[in-house]
N, C-alpha and C positions, 0 to 999 in steps of 0.2 A: 152303159156305165160311164161313158165319156160326156154325156149331156145331162143326165138326171142322177141324183143321189139314190143309192140303193136303200130301201127301207130295212130297218133292223130285222124285222120278222123274216123277210125273204132271205137276207144274208144268213141268218141262223139255219134256215131250211136247206140252203145250198151247202153250207158248211157241214151239216149233218149228213148229207149225201156223200160229200167228199171224204168225211171221216169214215163212212161205211166202207168205202173202197180200201182204206188203209188198215182198219182194225178188224173188220168183219170177214168171216170166211163162210160165204153162203148164208145159211140160216143160223149158223152157230156164232154167237156173239163172243168176242174175245176182249181181253183187258186192253184198256187204253194206256199205253206205256208213257205217253207224254200229254200234257195239256195241249189243247188245240193252238193256243197262242204261242206255245213253245215250238210246236211242229212248224208253224209258219215263220219262225225266226230264220235268219240266213244261216247257211251252213257254217260260216265262220263263228257264229254265236251258239253253236250246238243244236240248231234246229235242222229240219230236213229241207229247207228252201222252198216249201210250198207257198204259193202266193196268198197273202192275206187279202180277202175280198174287200174289206172296208178300206184298207190302205191303198189298194190298187184303184179303187173307185175314186178316192180323194186325189190320187196322183193324176188320173186322167182328167178330172174336173179342174185341177190346178192349172191346166194348160189354158183354159179360158181366162182365168184370173191373170195369168201372165200376159196373155195377148192384150188385155185391156191396158196394162201398164207399159207395153212395148210400143214406142212411137213409130217403129218401122212396120207395125202390123196395122194396116188400114183396110177399111171395107164398110159397106153400107150397114151390115149387121151390127157393127160396133157403134155406128152413129145412131142407129135406131134404138138399140138397147140403152145407150146413154141418155138419149132424148126422152125415153119412156120412163126410166127408173131413177136416173141420177137426181131428179128433183123431188122424188117421193121419199118423205122421211119415215113414214109408217111401214114397218117391215111386214105387216099383215097384208099389204097390197103388192108386195114383191112376188115375182115368180120364184119357183124353186131353184132354177138355175142362177138367178141373180142373188138369192140368199147364199148359195154355195160360193159364188164368186167373191162376195164380201167377207164370208167367213174364212175362205182360203187366202184372202189378201193378207190377213194377219200372220198366217203361217209362212207365206212366201217372203214376207218382209225380213225374216231372220236371215235368209240366204241370198237376198237380193241386194246388189250394189248399184247405186245410181251414179252415172258419170255425167257430171253437170256440164251442160252447154249453155243454153239461155236461162236455165233455172226455172222455167215456168211450170214444169210438171213435177218438180221435186219439192216435197214438203220439208221446210227448214228444220223442224223439231223431230218429226216422226219417221222420216226416211233415212236410210244409211247412205251417206254421200261424201263425208269428209274423213271419217274413220271407219273402223270395222263394225261400228254400232251407231244407232241414232244418237243425236245430241241430247235428247231428253233423258238418256240414261246417265251420262256423265254430268249433265247440268240439270239434274232432276229438281233441285230447289228453285231454279228459275222457271222451268217448265210448269211446275205445279201452280205458280201464281201468274203465269202468262195469260192474258185475256184473248190472245189470238194464236192459238196453238196450230191452226191450219194454214198459216201463212207459208208462201213458197220461198224458195231460195232467192228467186228474182226480186220479190217484193222486199225481202229483208236486206239484201245487199245493195239494191238500187236506191233504197231510202236511207242507207247508212244506219240501219237498225231502228229508224224512227217508227216503223210500223209495229215493232215489238213493244207492246205496252203491258204493264203489270197491274194487278189488282190492288196492290198496296206498295208502300214505300220499301225500297230495298234496304236490307241490313248492310253492315260493313262487309261481312263475308260475301254476301250476294253481289255487292258492287264489285268487289275484287274478282269474283267469278265471271261477271259480265265483261269486265275489262280483259280478262284472260281469254274469253271467247272471241272478243273483237280483235285482239292481237293475233289469235290463231287463224282467223278468217281474212286477215288483211291481204294475204297473198292470193286469195281466190278471185279470179276474174271471169266474168261472164262473157260469152261469145254469142254469135248469131246462130250457131249450130244447134239443132234440137238436142234435148237430153237423151241419153242412152241408158239402158239397163243391162246388167250382166248377172249371170247366176254364179254365185261364189262356189257352189258345190259341184259345178259341171266342168267339162273339158273345154278349155279356151273360153270360159265365160258363157257357154251356150246352154240354154235351158233344155231339159228333156224330162219327160215323165219318169223315165227309168231312174234318173238321179233323185227325183223327188221321192219316189217309192223307197229307194235305199235310205234316204234321210229319215223318212217316216218310220221305216222298219228297224232302224238302228237302235239296239237295246242298250247301248252305252259302253260295251266292251266286246272286243273280238279276241278269241283265243286261238293261238297259232296251232295248238294241238289238233283242233277240229279240222282245220284246213289241211293239215298233213294227212289226216285220215281220208278226206275226199280226194286228195291228189294221188292216192295209191292206185295202181293198176290191178285191181281185184274186182270181183263181181259186186254189183250195187248192194245186194242184200248183205254182203259181208261188211261193207262200209256202214250200213245202217246198224248192223249188229254191234260194230265197234263204237259207234256214237252212243248207242243205248248202254253199252258196257261202261263207257267212260262217265256216263251220267248216273250210273247205278240204277238203271231202269230194267235190267234183265230180270226175268221172273224166276229168280232163285226161290227156294222154299221160304226163306225168311221174308223176302219181298212179297211173296204170295200171302203169307200170314198177315202182313200189314194191310192187304186188300180184302181181308175177310175170309181167306181160305182156312179151312179147319183141319187140314191134314198134318202129318208129321213133318217137322223141319229138319230131320236128321239126314245127313249126307248118305247117299246110297253106297258109298265105298267104305267110309270109316265110322260113320255114326255121329260125327260132330255136327254142330249147327251149320246148315248150308247157306252161308253168306257168300257174297260175291268174292271177297278176298279168299275165303277158304276154298271155294270151288275151283278157282283159276290159279291159285298160288300156294295155298297152305296145305291142302290135302296131300298126304304123303307121296302117292305116286306122281301127282302133278308137280309137286315141289322137287322131287328127285329128278324128274324129266327136265325141268328148267336148269337145275344145277349141272346135270350131266352135259346138256347141250352147250351151256355157257363155257364149261371147262374145255370142251373140245374146240371151241372157237377162241380160246385164250382170253375170255372175258372174266377177270377175277372179281366177281361181285355176286351179291345175292339179290334175288327178286322176290319180294314178299308182298308186293302190292302194285297197282297200276302206276302210282307215283314213282316207285322204284324203277319200273320199266321205262317210263318217260325220261327219268333222270339219266338212266344208262344210255338211252338212244341219243341224247344230246351230246354225249361224250364220244360217240363212235365216229370214226372217220367218215367224212361226207360222202365219199364214193361208195361206202358199204352201208350207209344209213338207210336208204330206201329198200334195198334187198333185205336187210335185217328186219325192217318193219313188216315186210311182206311175210317173212318167216314167222314172226311173232303173231301176225294175224292168223296164219294157218294153225299155229299151236292153240290159240284161244278158241278158234272156231271148232277144231276137232275135239277140244275139251268139252265144249257145249254139246256137240253131237253125241259124244260118249255118254254124257250125263243124261240126255234125253232118251237115248237108247235103253239105259238102265231104268229110267222112270216109266216110260210108256210102252216099251216093247219087251220088257222082261229079259233084257240082254244080260250077258255076263260081263264081269269086270275084265277089261282088256289088260294084257301085260304091257310093259313099257315097249317091248319090241313091236307089238301090234299097234300101239299108239304111234310109234315112230314111222311105221309103214303107212299108216293112215295120213299122217302129216305129209310124208313124201308124195303120196298119191295126189293130195290136194294141190301141192306145189306144181306137179306135172300138169294137172288140169288147168291151172292158171297161167301156164307158160305162154300160151298164145296171146295173152293180153299185154305182156310186158313190152316195153320199148327195147330197142337194140342195146342201149346203154345198160339197162337193168339186166337184160338177158346175158350180157357178157360177164357181168359180175356174178350172177347166179350160176353161170357155167363153171366158174372157179370154185364156188361153194358147194355145188351139188355133189362132187365126190365125197366130201366130208359128211354131208347129210345122208348119202346113201350108205355110208359105212356105219352110221349110228345104230340103225335097227339091228345090224348083224352083231354089234358089240354088246347089245343089251340082252339080258337073259330072258328066257320065255316066261318065267314066273318071277315077276318083280313087283307084285302088288301087295306083298306082305307088309303089315304095319311093323315099325321098329319096336 
């Protein structure tokens, strides 16, 4: 993968095998809760952080393109490839590696900054060297009519812009633009030192395939809520469950109906439509459990949806925020287990006391994963949590 580009057909076959490990259970096929490109998104963007084969292939190949532009990278391999392919204009005669190097060159230009020394290896118009973007962007009207767009910085500055010729006479606006460009570059002085390149997206300007992959994988927005889920000290499957829950990918009966399932969409407890909001927040026993618990912890608010829960967590004291998120994860997870027990094992509806004991058992099971700081706060909250099941009645599932 670091020398040759992976064919699309092979990539699809490998992704199919990888998806099988995630979604299939032996010979029984299961629903795909997320599109594969969403699964391969970073955890901060709501994905599962699984590597994207195409992008990791491009990131590994990009190291070759970077080495060709790095003056500090020397070797016979570089001289041989340049001597063999640099003069060949027909892409049909290029090797696959050389094609990828030229294609990735356009990608690397976006995050590559050139530090001008003698200016012989830096393109005047097309490379980034004076600002955070190439001159052809800010001075596009001049670049579009320039007859020598491949001239270097050394050629342009040493000839006092004489090497920059245009295909037609400049307008008044373009003349003013050229004068502005000359004034802007009058303070730039060439030296005898070779040109240097640095990676804008890396640490201390150093290039790495890891940074390239992150840049290629970035979907445009990172959501803090997802990162908070992955930072919790709870089992991995619970984290994945919470991510799916926050994206409304949990297979409630309404979501199953959208996927072609033909069964009833009624809630097993109250008979209403089993949506995500109803199952975890609005169904009467679950709603009452939320309100009872919040009242005992002196949180005067109502939780009717995930957005309400997230809004409330933001306003909790920082010291209690992580423990409270763990408690909420235990409540949501046990609600899901209770629902599955009713649907698939012909279980009976649990009373609020039974649900409280199940939540408490889950928290005790997770205790070994917590940090000392979280454990210290949970130690203060545990007495209140242990009293809750005793204060709840045995029969508390009756609808109002």
